[in-house]
C-alpha positions in Angstrom: 108.3 95.9 103.4 109.1 97.7 106.7 108.2 95.3 109.5 106.5 97.0 112.4 103.9 94.3 112.9 104.7 93.3 116.5 104.5 96.9 117.6 101.3 98.0 115.8 97.8 97.0 115.0 96.9 97.8 111.4 93.2 98.5 110.7 91.8 99.1 107.2 88.1 100.1 107.3 85.4 101.8 105.2 83.9 104.8 107.1 80.7 102.8 107.7 82.8 100.1 109.5 84.4 102.6 111.9 83.0 102.9 115.4 82.4 106.2 117.1 85.6 105.9 119.1 87.6 105.3 115.9 86.1 108.3 114.2 86.7 110.5 117.3 90.3 109.2 117.5 91.1 109.9 113.8 89.6 113.4 113.9 91.4 114.2 117.1 94.7 113.1 115.6 94.1 115.1 112.4 93.3 118.1 114.5 96.4 117.6 116.7 98.8 117.3 113.7 97.3 119.5 111.0 95.6 122.3 113.0 97.5 122.5 116.3 101.1 121.4 115.4 101.1 123.0 112.0 99.0 126.0 113.1 96.7 125.7 110.2 93.1 126.6 110.4 91.2 124.7 107.7 88.0 122.7 107.2 89.2 119.2 107.9 85.8 117.7 107.7 85.4 118.1 104.0 82.7 115.6 103.2 85.1 113.1 101.7 85.5 110.7 104.7 82.3 108.7 104.2 83.5 107.5 100.7 87.1 106.8 101.8 89.0 103.9 103.2 90.8 104.6 106.4 94.0 103.2 107.7 94.3 103.5 111.5 97.6 102.3 113.1 97.4 101.7 116.8 100.4 101.1 119.1 100.3 97.7 120.9 101.4 99.1 124.2 99.6 98.6 127.5 97.5 101.7 126.7 97.1 101.5 122.9 96.9 104.8 121.1 96.6 106.0 117.5 100.1 106.3 116.1 99.4 106.9 112.4 96.5 107.5 110.0 95.7 108.2 106.4 92.7 107.9 104.1 92.3 106.6 100.6 89.6 107.9 98.2 88.6 105.5 95.5 88.6 106.6 91.8 85.4 108.4 90.9 84.7 108.4 87.2 87.1 106.3 85.2 86.6 108.4 82.1 87.5 111.7 83.8 91.2 112.0 84.2 91.2 114.3 87.2 89.0 112.0 89.2 90.1 108.6 87.8 93.1 108.4 90.2 93.0 106.9 93.6 93.8 109.7 96.1 95.8 109.4 99.3 95.2 112.1 101.9 95.4 113.2 105.5 98.7 111.2 106.0 100.0 111.6 109.5 102.2 110.1 112.1 101.7 111.4 115.6 104.8 113.0 117.3 105.6 110.2 119.7 105.8 107.7 116.8 108.0 109.7 114.3 111.4 108.6 113.3 110.8 104.8 113.5 109.8 104.1 109.9 106.0 104.2 110.5 105.3 106.6 107.7 107.2 104.3 105.3 105.4 101.2 106.5 102.0 103.0 106.1 102.8 104.0 102.5 104.0 100.5 101.7 100.8 98.9 103.0 98.6 101.6 101.4 100.1 101.1 97.9 99.6 97.3 98.3 96.0 97.9 99.4 95.4 100.2 96.4 97.0 97.8 93.9 94.7 95.0 95.2 91.5 97.1 95.4 91.9 99.2 92.2 94.3 97.5 89.8 95.6 99.6 87.0 94.7 103.0 88.6 97.2 105.7 89.1 97.5 107.3 92.6 97.8 111.0 93.4 98.4 113.0 96.6 98.8 116.6 97.6 102.0 116.5 99.5 103.6 119.1 101.7 106.6 120.2 99.6 109.2 119.2 102.1 108.0 115.5 101.8 108.5 115.4 98.0 111.7 113.2 98.3 109.9 110.8 100.7 106.9 110.3 98.3 109.3 110.2 95.3 110.9 107.1 96.9 107.6 105.3 96.3 107.4 106.3 92.6 105.4 109.5 93.0 106.4 112.3 90.6 105.5 116.0 90.7 102.6 117.0 88.4 102.3 120.6 89.6 104.5 123.5 90.8 104.9 124.1 94.5 102.1 126.3 95.7 100.7 127.5 99.0 97.7 125.6 100.5 96.6 127.1 103.8 100.0 128.9 103.9 102.0 125.6 103.7 104.0 124.8 100.5 102.4 121.8 98.7 102.8 119.9 95.5 100.6 117.5 93.6 102.3 114.2 92.9 101.2 111.1 91.0 102.3 107.5 90.8 101.4 105.4 87.8 100.6 101.8 88.6 103.6 99.6 87.9 103.2 97.1 85.0 103.1 93.5 86.2 
């Protein structure tokens, strides 16, 4: 596992456990990365945050700031294949924190969290196509063709829970 513990504070929280400052910070980071950097106008507040788990990663500097974020949506209906998977979304690393392995550390921790919370469930994500190799290194495999989502090439990927 990538060790960035001394540099960062890792916070897993259900939406109801997040304070107003946490929600503001996560929404600001999502807007900064997905709307401004990627020049993509889309409805970020999609109604899925209240049911999700949120990973907020803060730097441990003198003035802590949000470095990375993602959300995990639990499986909905175990009998319905499309909704039975755990879903990872809104994965981001803010620009000042890229290139140090933070994304890898976030995914490692997230998969450990998912395996503990929802044993036996597969995980899916809607990846930007240029990140296919990155997610593939964690066992995610493509389950769709590359397609445009908000004018950005994306691909659906799925990881089946490893057998113990």
